[in-house]
PDB file with SEQRES, HELIX, SHEET and CRYST1 records, atoms N, CA, C and O in Angstrom:
SEQRES   1 A   77  MET VAL GLN HIS GLU LEU LYS ILE ARG PRO ASN PHE TYR          
SEQRES   2 A   77  ASN ASP ILE ILE GLU GLY ASN LYS THR PHE GLU VAL ARG          
SEQRES   3 A   77  LYS ASN ASP ARG ASN PHE LYS VAL GLY ASP GLU LEU ILE          
SEQRES   4 A   77  LEU LYS GLU TRP TYR VAL GLU LYS GLY TYR THR LYS ARG          
SEQRES   5 A   77  GLU ILE SER CYS VAL VAL THR TYR LEU LEU ASP ASN THR          
SEQRES   6 A   77  GLU PHE CYS LYS GLU GLY PHE VAL VAL THR LYS ARG              
HELIX    1 AA1 PRO A   10  ILE A   17  1                                   8    
SHEET    1 AA1 3 GLN A   3  ILE A   8  0                                        
SHEET    2 AA1 3 GLU A  37  TYR A  44  1                                        
SHEET    3 AA1 3 GLY A  48  VAL A  57 -1                                        
SHEET    1 AA2 3 PHE A  23  LYS A  27  0                                        
SHEET    2 AA2 3 PHE A  72  LYS A  76 -1                                        
SHEET    3 AA2 3 TYR A  60  LEU A  62 -1                                        
CRYST1    1.000    1.000    1.000  90.00  90.00  90.00 P 1           1          
ATOM      1  N   MET A   1      -5.274  -0.614   1.525  1.00  0.00           N  
ATOM      2  CA  MET A   1      -4.237  -1.608   1.720  1.00  0.00           C  
ATOM      3  C   MET A   1      -4.388  -2.711   0.670  1.00  0.00           C  
ATOM      4  O   MET A   1      -5.490  -3.176   0.379  1.00  0.00           O  
ATOM      5  N   VAL A   2      -3.269  -3.104   0.125  1.00  0.00           N  
ATOM      6  CA  VAL A   2      -3.230  -4.204  -0.835  1.00  0.00           C  
ATOM      7  C   VAL A   2      -2.390  -5.324  -0.222  1.00  0.00           C  
ATOM      8  O   VAL A   2      -1.397  -5.067   0.458  1.00  0.00           O  
ATOM      9  N   GLN A   3      -2.793  -6.544  -0.467  1.00  0.00           N  
ATOM     10  CA  GLN A   3      -2.057  -7.713   0.029  1.00  0.00           C  
ATOM     11  C   GLN A   3      -1.224  -8.280  -1.119  1.00  0.00           C  
ATOM     12  O   GLN A   3      -1.736  -8.545  -2.206  1.00  0.00           O  
ATOM     13  N   HIS A   4       0.091  -8.462  -0.851  1.00  0.00           N  
ATOM     14  CA  HIS A   4       1.006  -8.982  -1.850  1.00  0.00           C  
ATOM     15  C   HIS A   4       1.595 -10.302  -1.360  1.00  0.00           C  
ATOM     16  O   HIS A   4       2.185 -10.346  -0.280  1.00  0.00           O  
ATOM     17  N   GLU A   5       1.449 -11.362  -2.123  1.00  0.00           N  
ATOM     18  CA  GLU A   5       2.084 -12.640  -1.801  1.00  0.00           C  
ATOM     19  C   GLU A   5       3.391 -12.710  -2.584  1.00  0.00           C  
ATOM     20  O   GLU A   5       3.404 -12.603  -3.810  1.00  0.00           O  
ATOM     21  N   LEU A   6       4.493 -12.890  -1.851  1.00  0.00           N  
ATOM     22  CA  LEU A   6       5.819 -12.830  -2.457  1.00  0.00           C  
ATOM     23  C   LEU A   6       6.665 -14.023  -2.046  1.00  0.00           C  
ATOM     24  O   LEU A   6       6.566 -14.512  -0.921  1.00  0.00           O  
ATOM     25  N   LYS A   7       7.492 -14.482  -2.963  1.00  0.00           N  
ATOM     26  CA  LYS A   7       8.464 -15.540  -2.652  1.00  0.00           C  
ATOM     27  C   LYS A   7       9.593 -14.936  -1.831  1.00  0.00           C  
ATOM     28  O   LYS A   7       9.950 -13.771  -2.011  1.00  0.00           O  
ATOM     29  N   ILE A   8      10.157 -15.743  -0.919  1.00  0.00           N  
ATOM     30  CA  ILE A   8      11.344 -15.337  -0.188  1.00  0.00           C  
ATOM     31  C   ILE A   8      12.209 -16.571   0.032  1.00  0.00           C  
ATOM     32  O   ILE A   8      11.709 -17.624   0.428  1.00  0.00           O  
ATOM     33  N   ARG A   9      13.473 -16.441  -0.217  1.00  0.00           N  
ATOM     34  CA  ARG A   9      14.393 -17.573  -0.050  1.00  0.00           C  
ATOM     35  C   ARG A   9      14.615 -17.872   1.427  1.00  0.00           C  
ATOM     36  O   ARG A   9      14.518 -16.979   2.269  1.00  0.00           O  
ATOM     37  N   PRO A  10      14.914 -19.134   1.738  1.00  0.00           N  
ATOM     38  CA  PRO A  10      15.018 -19.578   3.137  1.00  0.00           C  
ATOM     39  C   PRO A  10      15.998 -18.778   3.999  1.00  0.00           C  
ATOM     40  O   PRO A  10      15.698 -18.483   5.156  1.00  0.00           O  
ATOM     41  N   ASN A  11      17.152 -18.428   3.456  1.00  0.00           N  
ATOM     42  CA  ASN A  11      18.116 -17.675   4.277  1.00  0.00           C  
ATOM     43  C   ASN A  11      17.553 -16.316   4.687  1.00  0.00           C  
ATOM     44  O   ASN A  11      17.759 -15.891   5.823  1.00  0.00           O  
ATOM     45  N   PHE A  12      16.855 -15.633   3.797  1.00  0.00           N  
ATOM     46  CA  PHE A  12      16.244 -14.339   4.132  1.00  0.00           C  
ATOM     47  C   PHE A  12      15.047 -14.528   5.066  1.00  0.00           C  
ATOM     48  O   PHE A  12      14.838 -13.733   5.982  1.00  0.00           O  
ATOM     49  N   TYR A  13      14.272 -15.575   4.832  1.00  0.00           N  
ATOM     50  CA  TYR A  13      13.129 -15.886   5.712  1.00  0.00           C  
ATOM     51  C   TYR A  13      13.629 -16.098   7.142  1.00  0.00           C  
ATOM     52  O   TYR A  13      13.069 -15.549   8.091  1.00  0.00           O  
ATOM     53  N   ASN A  14      14.682 -16.894   7.288  1.00  0.00           N  
ATOM     54  CA  ASN A  14      15.225 -17.166   8.617  1.00  0.00           C  
ATOM     55  C   ASN A  14      15.748 -15.891   9.280  1.00  0.00           C  
ATOM     56  O   ASN A  14      15.591 -15.716  10.489  1.00  0.00           O  
ATOM     57  N   ASP A  15      16.364 -15.007   8.506  1.00  0.00           N  
ATOM     58  CA  ASP A  15      16.831 -13.734   9.066  1.00  0.00           C  
ATOM     59  C   ASP A  15      15.667 -12.898   9.604  1.00  0.00           C  
ATOM     60  O   ASP A  15      15.815 -12.210  10.614  1.00  0.00           O  
ATOM     61  N   ILE A  16      14.526 -12.953   8.944  1.00  0.00           N  
ATOM     62  CA  ILE A  16      13.347 -12.242   9.439  1.00  0.00           C  
ATOM     63  C   ILE A  16      12.867 -12.864  10.750  1.00  0.00           C  
ATOM     64  O   ILE A  16      12.620 -12.152  11.724  1.00  0.00           O  
ATOM     65  N   ILE A  17      12.737 -14.184  10.773  1.00  0.00           N  
ATOM     66  CA  ILE A  17      12.273 -14.887  11.964  1.00  0.00           C  
ATOM     67  C   ILE A  17      13.184 -14.603  13.159  1.00  0.00           C  
ATOM     68  O   ILE A  17      12.709 -14.459  14.286  1.00  0.00           O  
ATOM     69  N   GLU A  18      14.488 -14.524  12.910  1.00  0.00           N  
ATOM     70  CA  GLU A  18      15.459 -14.273  13.984  1.00  0.00           C  
ATOM     71  C   GLU A  18      15.533 -12.795  14.370  1.00  0.00           C  
ATOM     72  O   GLU A  18      16.240 -12.441  15.314  1.00  0.00           O  
ATOM     73  N   GLY A  19      14.815 -11.930  13.654  1.00  0.00           N  
ATOM     74  CA  GLY A  19      14.796 -10.505  13.979  1.00  0.00           C  
ATOM     75  C   GLY A  19      15.957  -9.702  13.416  1.00  0.00           C  
ATOM     76  O   GLY A  19      16.139  -8.540  13.780  1.00  0.00           O  
ATOM     77  N   ASN A  20      16.742 -10.302  12.539  1.00  0.00           N  
ATOM     78  CA  ASN A  20      17.901  -9.609  11.969  1.00  0.00           C  
ATOM     79  C   ASN A  20      17.590  -8.815  10.711  1.00  0.00           C  
ATOM     80  O   ASN A  20      18.362  -7.936  10.329  1.00  0.00           O  
ATOM     81  N   LYS A  21      16.471  -9.113  10.063  1.00  0.00           N  
ATOM     82  CA  LYS A  21      16.112  -8.453   8.799  1.00  0.00           C  
ATOM     83  C   LYS A  21      14.751  -7.796   8.967  1.00  0.00           C  
ATOM     84  O   LYS A  21      13.756  -8.478   9.212  1.00  0.00           O  
ATOM     85  N   THR A  22      14.702  -6.480   8.837  1.00  0.00           N  
ATOM     86  CA  THR A  22      13.451  -5.736   9.042  1.00  0.00           C  
ATOM     87  C   THR A  22      13.054  -4.936   7.801  1.00  0.00           C  
ATOM     88  O   THR A  22      12.294  -3.971   7.887  1.00  0.00           O  
ATOM     89  N   PHE A  23      13.575  -5.348   6.655  1.00  0.00           N  
ATOM     90  CA  PHE A  23      13.307  -4.614   5.421  1.00  0.00           C  
ATOM     91  C   PHE A  23      13.205  -5.609   4.258  1.00  0.00           C  
ATOM     92  O   PHE A  23      13.597  -6.770   4.376  1.00  0.00           O  
ATOM     93  N   GLU A  24      12.677  -5.131   3.154  1.00  0.00           N  
ATOM     94  CA  GLU A  24      12.656  -5.903   1.910  1.00  0.00           C  
ATOM     95  C   GLU A  24      13.126  -5.011   0.783  1.00  0.00           C  
ATOM     96  O   GLU A  24      12.753  -3.840   0.716  1.00  0.00           O  
ATOM     97  N   VAL A  25      13.938  -5.552  -0.100  1.00  0.00           N  
ATOM     98  CA  VAL A  25      14.311  -4.866  -1.328  1.00  0.00           C  
ATOM     99  C   VAL A  25      13.573  -5.599  -2.442  1.00  0.00           C  
ATOM    100  O   VAL A  25      13.769  -6.798  -2.637  1.00  0.00           O  
ATOM    101  N   ARG A  26      12.740  -4.892  -3.159  1.00  0.00           N  
ATOM    102  CA  ARG A  26      11.893  -5.523  -4.172  1.00  0.00           C  
ATOM    103  C   ARG A  26      11.801  -4.686  -5.430  1.00  0.00           C  
ATOM    104  O   ARG A  26      11.851  -3.457  -5.389  1.00  0.00           O  
ATOM    105  N   LYS A  27      11.665  -5.379  -6.546  1.00  0.00           N  
ATOM    106  CA  LYS A  27      11.333  -4.697  -7.784  1.00  0.00           C  
ATOM    107  C   LYS A  27       9.932  -4.120  -7.583  1.00  0.00           C  
ATOM    108  O   LYS A  27       9.026  -4.814  -7.121  1.00  0.00           O  
ATOM    109  N   ASN A  28       9.765  -2.858  -7.931  1.00  0.00           N  
ATOM    110  CA  ASN A  28       8.470  -2.218  -7.680  1.00  0.00           C  
ATOM    111  C   ASN A  28       7.505  -2.438  -8.852  1.00  0.00           C  
ATOM    112  O   ASN A  28       7.016  -1.490  -9.467  1.00  0.00           O  
ATOM    113  N   ASP A  29       7.253  -3.701  -9.135  1.00  0.00           N  
ATOM    114  CA  ASP A  29       6.332  -4.062 -10.212  1.00  0.00           C  
ATOM    115  C   ASP A  29       4.901  -4.213  -9.702  1.00  0.00           C  
ATOM    116  O   ASP A  29       4.011  -4.601 -10.458  1.00  0.00           O  
ATOM    117  N   ARG A  30       4.677  -3.908  -8.418  1.00  0.00           N  
ATOM    118  CA  ARG A  30       3.357  -4.045  -7.814  1.00  0.00           C  
ATOM    119  C   ARG A  30       2.865  -2.738  -7.210  1.00  0.00           C  
ATOM    120  O   ARG A  30       1.814  -2.704  -6.570  1.00  0.00           O  
ATOM    121  N   ASN A  31       3.624  -1.654  -7.413  1.00  0.00           N  
ATOM    122  CA  ASN A  31       3.256  -0.344  -6.887  1.00  0.00           C  
ATOM    123  C   ASN A  31       3.036  -0.387  -5.374  1.00  0.00           C  
ATOM    124  O   ASN A  31       1.983   0.016  -4.879  1.00  0.00           O  
ATOM    125  N   PHE A  32       4.037  -0.877  -4.651  1.00  0.00           N  
ATOM    126  CA  PHE A  32       3.974  -0.986  -3.200  1.00  0.00           C  
ATOM    127  C   PHE A  32       3.683   0.369  -2.555  1.00  0.00           C  
ATOM    128  O   PHE A  32       4.143   1.406  -3.035  1.00  0.00           O  
ATOM    129  N   LYS A  33       2.928   0.352  -1.483  1.00  0.00           N  
ATOM    130  CA  LYS A  33       2.570   1.561  -0.720  1.00  0.00           C  
ATOM    131  C   LYS A  33       2.690   1.278   0.768  1.00  0.00           C  
ATOM    132  O   LYS A  33       2.585   0.131   1.204  1.00  0.00           O  
ATOM    133  N   VAL A  34       2.913   2.338   1.544  1.00  0.00           N  
ATOM    134  CA  VAL A  34       2.867   2.217   3.007  1.00  0.00           C  
ATOM    135  C   VAL A  34       1.470   1.723   3.375  1.00  0.00           C  
ATOM    136  O   VAL A  34       0.475   2.219   2.848  1.00  0.00           O  
ATOM    137  N   GLY A  35       1.396   0.754   4.271  1.00  0.00           N  
ATOM    138  CA  GLY A  35       0.129   0.166   4.682  1.00  0.00           C  
ATOM    139  C   GLY A  35      -0.177  -1.155   3.990  1.00  0.00           C  
ATOM    140  O   GLY A  35      -1.031  -1.911   4.453  1.00  0.00           O  
ATOM    141  N   ASP A  36       0.508  -1.444   2.888  1.00  0.00           N  
ATOM    142  CA  ASP A  36       0.305  -2.719   2.197  1.00  0.00           C  
ATOM    143  C   ASP A  36       0.793  -3.873   3.079  1.00  0.00           C  
ATOM    144  O   ASP A  36       1.712  -3.718   3.883  1.00  0.00           O  
ATOM    145  N   GLU A  37       0.165  -5.008   2.908  1.00  0.00           N  
ATOM    146  CA  GLU A  37       0.576  -6.214   3.636  1.00  0.00           C  
ATOM    147  C   GLU A  37       1.409  -7.096   2.709  1.00  0.00           C  
ATOM    148  O   GLU A  37       1.022  -7.369   1.572  1.00  0.00           O  
ATOM    149  N   LEU A  38       2.561  -7.538   3.220  1.00  0.00           N  
ATOM    150  CA  LEU A  38       3.410  -8.467   2.491  1.00  0.00           C  
ATOM    151  C   LEU A  38       3.273  -9.841   3.144  1.00  0.00           C  
ATOM    152  O   LEU A  38       3.534  -9.997   4.337  1.00  0.00           O  
ATOM    153  N   ILE A  39       2.871 -10.812   2.372  1.00  0.00           N  
ATOM    154  CA  ILE A  39       2.859 -12.189   2.840  1.00  0.00           C  
ATOM    155  C   ILE A  39       4.057 -12.859   2.183  1.00  0.00           C  
ATOM    156  O   ILE A  39       4.050 -13.163   0.990  1.00  0.00           O  
ATOM    157  N   LEU A  40       5.086 -13.079   2.997  1.00  0.00           N  
ATOM    158  CA  LEU A  40       6.348 -13.621   2.501  1.00  0.00           C  
ATOM    159  C   LEU A  40       6.332 -15.134   2.666  1.00  0.00           C  
ATOM    160  O   LEU A  40       6.289 -15.647   3.784  1.00  0.00           O  
ATOM    161  N   LYS A  41       6.367 -15.840   1.542  1.00  0.00           N  
ATOM    162  CA  LYS A  41       6.256 -17.305   1.533  1.00  0.00           C  
ATOM    163  C   LYS A  41       7.616 -17.913   1.219  1.00  0.00           C  
ATOM    164  O   LYS A  41       8.204 -17.655   0.169  1.00  0.00           O  
ATOM    165  N   GLU A  42       8.099 -18.723   2.151  1.00  0.00           N  
ATOM    166  CA  GLU A  42       9.396 -19.357   1.981  1.00  0.00           C  
ATOM    167  C   GLU A  42       9.390 -20.212   0.708  1.00  0.00           C  
ATOM    168  O   GLU A  42       8.451 -20.970   0.465  1.00  0.00           O  
ATOM    169  N   TRP A  43      10.440 -20.081  -0.094  1.00  0.00           N  
ATOM    170  CA  TRP A  43      10.501 -20.733  -1.397  1.00  0.00           C  
ATOM    171  C   TRP A  43      11.921 -21.154  -1.729  1.00  0.00           C  
ATOM    172  O   TRP A  43      12.856 -20.355  -1.682  1.00  0.00           O  
ATOM    173  N   TYR A  44      12.059 -22.433  -2.065  1.00  0.00           N  
ATOM    174  CA  TYR A  44      13.346 -22.988  -2.512  1.00  0.00           C  
ATOM    175  C   TYR A  44      13.358 -23.043  -4.030  1.00  0.00           C  
ATOM    176  O   TYR A  44      12.363 -23.429  -4.643  1.00  0.00           O  
ATOM    177  N   VAL A  45      14.472 -22.662  -4.644  1.00  0.00           N  
ATOM    178  CA  VAL A  45      14.598 -22.725  -6.098  1.00  0.00           C  
ATOM    179  C   VAL A  45      14.364 -24.148  -6.589  1.00  0.00           C  
ATOM    180  O   VAL A  45      13.675 -24.358  -7.587  1.00  0.00           O  
ATOM    181  N   GLU A  46      14.947 -25.143  -5.875  1.00  0.00           N  
ATOM    182  CA  GLU A  46      14.876 -26.526  -6.326  1.00  0.00           C  
ATOM    183  C   GLU A  46      13.547 -27.210  -5.997  1.00  0.00           C  
ATOM    184  O   GLU A  46      13.079 -28.057  -6.759  1.00  0.00           O  
ATOM    185  N   LYS A  47      12.935 -26.841  -4.854  1.00  0.00           N  
ATOM    186  CA  LYS A  47      11.760 -27.583  -4.364  1.00  0.00           C  
ATOM    187  C   LYS A  47      10.453 -26.802  -4.411  1.00  0.00           C  
ATOM    188  O   LYS A  47       9.382 -27.399  -4.300  1.00  0.00           O  
ATOM    189  N   GLY A  48      10.511 -25.498  -4.570  1.00  0.00           N  
ATOM    190  CA  GLY A  48       9.303 -24.685  -4.559  1.00  0.00           C  
ATOM    191  C   GLY A  48       8.954 -24.198  -3.154  1.00  0.00           C  
ATOM    192  O   GLY A  48       9.830 -24.039  -2.304  1.00  0.00           O  
ATOM    193  N   TYR A  49       7.681 -23.969  -2.929  1.00  0.00           N  
ATOM    194  CA  TYR A  49       7.208 -23.410  -1.662  1.00  0.00           C  
ATOM    195  C   TYR A  49       7.243 -24.433  -0.525  1.00  0.00           C  
ATOM    196  O   TYR A  49       7.011 -25.625  -0.727  1.00  0.00           O  
ATOM    197  N   THR A  50       7.537 -23.932   0.669  1.00  0.00           N  
ATOM    198  CA  THR A  50       7.346 -24.720   1.880  1.00  0.00           C  
ATOM    199  C   THR A  50       6.007 -24.260   2.450  1.00  0.00           C  
ATOM    200  O   THR A  50       5.283 -23.512   1.793  1.00  0.00           O  
ATOM    201  N   LYS A  51       5.678 -24.685   3.628  1.00  0.00           N  
ATOM    202  CA  LYS A  51       4.427 -24.245   4.249  1.00  0.00           C  
ATOM    203  C   LYS A  51       4.651 -23.042   5.170  1.00  0.00           C  
ATOM    204  O   LYS A  51       3.719 -22.573   5.823  1.00  0.00           O  
ATOM    205  N   ARG A  52       5.902 -22.544   5.219  1.00  0.00           N  
ATOM    206  CA  ARG A  52       6.200 -21.423   6.110  1.00  0.00           C  
ATOM    207  C   ARG A  52       5.945 -20.093   5.412  1.00  0.00           C  
ATOM    208  O   ARG A  52       6.321 -19.892   4.257  1.00  0.00           O  
ATOM    209  N   GLU A  53       5.295 -19.191   6.146  1.00  0.00           N  
ATOM    210  CA  GLU A  53       5.067 -17.844   5.643  1.00  0.00           C  
ATOM    211  C   GLU A  53       4.945 -16.878   6.819  1.00  0.00           C  
ATOM    212  O   GLU A  53       4.625 -17.272   7.940  1.00  0.00           O  
ATOM    213  N   ILE A  54       5.205 -15.626   6.538  1.00  0.00           N  
ATOM    214  CA  ILE A  54       5.087 -14.591   7.550  1.00  0.00           C  
ATOM    215  C   ILE A  54       4.435 -13.381   6.904  1.00  0.00           C  
ATOM    216  O   ILE A  54       4.663 -13.079   5.732  1.00  0.00           O  
ATOM    217  N   SER A  55       3.622 -12.700   7.691  1.00  0.00           N  
ATOM    218  CA  SER A  55       2.915 -11.518   7.207  1.00  0.00           C  
ATOM    219  C   SER A  55       3.465 -10.280   7.900  1.00  0.00           C  
ATOM    220  O   SER A  55       3.742 -10.304   9.099  1.00  0.00           O  
ATOM    221  N   CYS A  56       3.621  -9.203   7.145  1.00  0.00           N  
ATOM    222  CA  CYS A  56       4.069  -7.942   7.739  1.00  0.00           C  
ATOM    223  C   CYS A  56       3.454  -6.791   6.958  1.00  0.00           C  
ATOM    224  O   CYS A  56       3.005  -6.958   5.824  1.00  0.00           O  
ATOM    225  N   VAL A  57       3.443  -5.624   7.583  1.00  0.00           N  
ATOM    226  CA  VAL A  57       2.864  -4.434   6.961  1.00  0.00           C  
ATOM    227  C   VAL A  57       3.997  -3.468   6.643  1.00  0.00           C  
ATOM    228  O   VAL A  57       4.909  -3.279   7.448  1.00  0.00           O  
ATOM    229  N   VAL A  58       3.931  -2.855   5.455  1.00  0.00           N  
ATOM    230  CA  VAL A  58       4.919  -1.866   5.058  1.00  0.00           C  
ATOM    231  C   VAL A  58       4.692  -0.590   5.873  1.00  0.00           C  
ATOM    232  O   VAL A  58       3.619   0.010   5.814  1.00  0.00           O  
ATOM    233  N   THR A  59       5.715  -0.183   6.637  1.00  0.00           N  
ATOM    234  CA  THR A  59       5.603   1.022   7.457  1.00  0.00           C  
ATOM    235  C   THR A  59       6.412   2.180   6.882  1.00  0.00           C  
ATOM    236  O   THR A  59       6.224   3.326   7.288  1.00  0.00           O  
ATOM    237  N   TYR A  60       7.308   1.893   5.944  1.00  0.00           N  
ATOM    238  CA  TYR A  60       8.125   2.932   5.311  1.00  0.00           C  
ATOM    239  C   TYR A  60       8.530   2.424   3.938  1.00  0.00           C  
ATOM    240  O   TYR A  60       8.766   1.230   3.753  1.00  0.00           O  
ATOM    241  N   LEU A  61       8.607   3.329   2.984  1.00  0.00           N  
ATOM    242  CA  LEU A  61       8.948   2.957   1.619  1.00  0.00           C  
ATOM    243  C   LEU A  61       9.996   3.927   1.083  1.00  0.00           C  
ATOM    244  O   LEU A  61       9.753   5.133   1.033  1.00  0.00           O  
ATOM    245  N   LEU A  62      11.153   3.417   0.685  1.00  0.00           N  
ATOM    246  CA  LEU A  62      12.195   4.222   0.077  1.00  0.00           C  
ATOM    247  C   LEU A  62      12.167   3.973  -1.423  1.00  0.00           C  
ATOM    248  O   LEU A  62      12.470   2.874  -1.890  1.00  0.00           O  
ATOM    249  N   ASP A  63      11.802   5.003  -2.167  1.00  0.00           N  
ATOM    250  CA  ASP A  63      11.674   4.918  -3.620  1.00  0.00           C  
ATOM    251  C   ASP A  63      12.413   6.122  -4.200  1.00  0.00           C  
ATOM    252  O   ASP A  63      11.797   7.081  -4.664  1.00  0.00           O  
ATOM    253  N   ASN A  64      13.747   6.056  -4.166  1.00  0.00           N  
ATOM    254  CA  ASN A  64      14.565   7.185  -4.567  1.00  0.00           C  
ATOM    255  C   ASN A  64      15.793   6.632  -5.277  1.00  0.00           C  
ATOM    256  O   ASN A  64      16.577   5.896  -4.678  1.00  0.00           O  
ATOM    257  N   THR A  65      15.967   6.981  -6.552  1.00  0.00           N  
ATOM    258  CA  THR A  65      17.059   6.403  -7.337  1.00  0.00           C  
ATOM    259  C   THR A  65      18.437   6.859  -6.856  1.00  0.00           C  
ATOM    260  O   THR A  65      19.450   6.313  -7.294  1.00  0.00           O  
ATOM    261  N   GLU A  66      18.493   7.838  -5.974  1.00  0.00           N  
ATOM    262  CA  GLU A  66      19.780   8.210  -5.382  1.00  0.00           C  
ATOM    263  C   GLU A  66      20.267   7.111  -4.434  1.00  0.00           C  
ATOM    264  O   GLU A  66      21.470   6.967  -4.212  1.00  0.00           O  
ATOM    265  N   PHE A  67      19.332   6.340  -3.879  1.00  0.00           N  
ATOM    266  CA  PHE A  67      19.673   5.312  -2.888  1.00  0.00           C  
ATOM    267  C   PHE A  67      19.313   3.896  -3.320  1.00  0.00           C  
ATOM    268  O   PHE A  67      19.840   2.936  -2.758  1.00  0.00           O  
ATOM    269  N   CYS A  68      18.437   3.742  -4.294  1.00  0.00           N  
ATOM    270  CA  CYS A  68      17.989   2.422  -4.777  1.00  0.00           C  
ATOM    271  C   CYS A  68      18.183   2.348  -6.285  1.00  0.00           C  
ATOM    272  O   CYS A  68      18.130   3.356  -6.990  1.00  0.00           O  
ATOM    273  N   LYS A  69      18.405   1.146  -6.751  1.00  0.00           N  
ATOM    274  CA  LYS A  69      18.446   0.923  -8.191  1.00  0.00           C  
ATOM    275  C   LYS A  69      17.102   1.301  -8.786  1.00  0.00           C  
ATOM    276  O   LYS A  69      16.061   1.027  -8.187  1.00  0.00           O  
ATOM    277  N   GLU A  70      17.109   1.931  -9.964  1.00  0.00           N  
ATOM    278  CA  GLU A  70      15.867   2.372 -10.582  1.00  0.00           C  
ATOM    279  C   GLU A  70      14.896   1.197 -10.755  1.00  0.00           C  
ATOM    280  O   GLU A  70      15.279   0.124 -11.221  1.00  0.00           O  
ATOM    281  N   GLY A  71      13.649   1.418 -10.375  1.00  0.00           N  
ATOM    282  CA  GLY A  71      12.615   0.396 -10.505  1.00  0.00           C  
ATOM    283  C   GLY A  71      12.498  -0.497  -9.286  1.00  0.00           C  
ATOM    284  O   GLY A  71      11.658  -1.397  -9.261  1.00  0.00           O  
ATOM    285  N   PHE A  72      13.331  -0.266  -8.264  1.00  0.00           N  
ATOM    286  CA  PHE A  72      13.292  -1.059  -7.043  1.00  0.00           C  
ATOM    287  C   PHE A  72      12.941  -0.157  -5.867  1.00  0.00           C  
ATOM    288  O   PHE A  72      13.117   1.060  -5.928  1.00  0.00           O  
ATOM    289  N   VAL A  73      12.443  -0.771  -4.797  1.00  0.00           N  
ATOM    290  CA  VAL A  73      12.123  -0.052  -3.564  1.00  0.00           C  
ATOM    291  C   VAL A  73      12.660  -0.835  -2.386  1.00  0.00           C  
ATOM    292  O   VAL A  73      12.903  -2.038  -2.478  1.00  0.00           O  
ATOM    293  N   VAL A  74      12.842  -0.133  -1.275  1.00  0.00           N  
ATOM    294  CA  VAL A  74      13.176  -0.762   0.003  1.00  0.00           C  
ATOM    295  C   VAL A  74      11.982  -0.501   0.904  1.00  0.00           C  
ATOM    296  O   VAL A  74      11.572   0.646   1.081  1.00  0.00           O  
ATOM    297  N   THR A  75      11.427  -1.559   1.472  1.00  0.00           N  
ATOM    298  CA  THR A  75      10.281  -1.424   2.384  1.00  0.00           C  
ATOM    299  C   THR A  75      10.734  -1.754   3.789  1.00  0.00           C  
ATOM    300  O   THR A  75      11.516  -2.680   4.000  1.00  0.00           O  
ATOM    301  N   LYS A  76      10.244  -0.999   4.738  1.00  0.00           N  
ATOM    302  CA  LYS A  76      10.504  -1.246   6.173  1.00  0.00           C  
ATOM    303  C   LYS A  76       9.237  -1.835   6.740  1.00  0.00           C  
ATOM    304  O   LYS A  76       8.131  -1.390   6.431  1.00  0.00           O  
ATOM    305  N   ARG A  77       9.413  -2.848   7.578  1.00  0.00           N  
ATOM    306  CA  ARG A  77       8.250  -3.472   8.207  1.00  0.00           C  
ATOM    307  C   ARG A  77       8.446  -3.515   9.691  1.00  0.00           C  
ATOM    308  O   ARG A  77       7.579  -4.004  10.415  1.00  0.00           O  
TER     309      ARG A  77                                                      
END                                                                             
């Protein structure tokens, strides 16, 4: 398992907290794998990081250019 610290914008962060968003679409520049931990840190373009963060584990990884833009993955948590 690898731990990845990632920025996430407030609207997406809030969707996760509310239970409406259970996936991440990310550029696969970190070689994401099932079992990896994502630490999603709330981040404003204008102000930077807040103190809010959430941790989740990748339970499914879609890495198929038929369904995702090349070089990107969809992770299920």
